[in-house]
C-alpha positions in Angstrom: -11.5 16.5 16.2 -8.7 17.4 13.8 -6.0 16.3 16.3 -7.7 13.0 16.8 -8.0 12.4 13.1 -4.3 13.2 12.7 -3.3 10.9 15.5 -5.5 8.1 14.1 -3.9 8.5 10.6 -0.4 8.4 12.1 -1.1 5.2 14.1 -2.7 3.6 11.0 0.3 4.5 8.9 2.6 3.0 11.5 0.6 -0.2 11.7 0.6 -0.5 7.9 4.4 0.1 7.8 4.9 -2.9 10.1 3.0 -5.3 7.7 4.9 -7.3 5.1 5.2 -5.4 1.8 2.6 -7.6 0.0 0.0 -6.8 2.7 0.6 -3.0 2.6 -1.0 -2.3 -0.7 -4.8 -2.0 0.1 -4.4 -0.1 3.5 -1.7 2.0 2.0 -4.0 3.1 -0.8 -6.6 4.0 1.8 -4.1 6.1 3.6 -3.0 7.6 0.3 -6.5 8.7 -0.4 -7.3 9.9 3.1 -4.1 12.0 3.4 -5.1 14.9 1.0 -8.4 15.3 2.8 -6.6 15.5 6.1 -4.1 17.9 4.7 -6.8 20.2 3.4 -8.5 20.0 6.8 -5.2 21.0 8.4 -4.7 23.9 6.0 -8.2 25.2 6.5 -8.4 24.8 10.3 -4.9 25.7 11.4 -3.1 27.8 8.7 -1.9 27.6 5.1 1.7 27.1 6.1 0.7 24.1 8.3 -1.0 22.6 5.3 2.1 23.1 3.2 4.2 21.4 5.9 1.7 18.5 6.0 1.8 18.3 2.2 5.7 18.2 2.3 5.6 15.3 4.8 3.0 13.5 2.8 5.0 13.7 -0.4 8.1 12.6 1.4 6.4 9.6 3.0 4.6 8.5 -0.2 7.3 9.4 -2.7 7.5 5.9 -4.4 3.7 5.4 -4.8 3.3 8.9 -6.1 6.3 8.4 -8.5 4.6 5.3 -9.8 1.2 6.9 -10.2 2.9 9.9 -11.9 4.6 7.6 -14.4 1.3 5.7 -15.1 -0.4 9.0 -15.7 2.2 10.0 -18.3 1.6 6.7 -20.1 4.8 5.0 -19.1 4.9 1.4 -17.8 6.9 1.5 -14.6 8.0 -1.8 -13.1 6.8 -2.9 -9.7 9.2 -4.5 -7.2 9.2 -8.3 -7.3 7.4 -8.5 -3.9 4.3 -6.8 -5.5 4.2 -8.6 -8.7 1.5 -11.4 -8.9 
């Protein structure tokens, strides 16, 4: 089941990456929320080092959204790219 969940997440992330940037926001947030649960599942089912590798891949892939959320959490007002401004 874990393998199928990982494969589904990868295909969903690939499909979202092919969307225009303004259409990536909502499915990207869903993937951003689902990833830590999947990483925890990997760490508990496989091994702790596999969870660490999955976490490193997650942080690498979502570095810009995580950087934005980190700045918002610190009380800063980061600027969004022009494509995402409404």
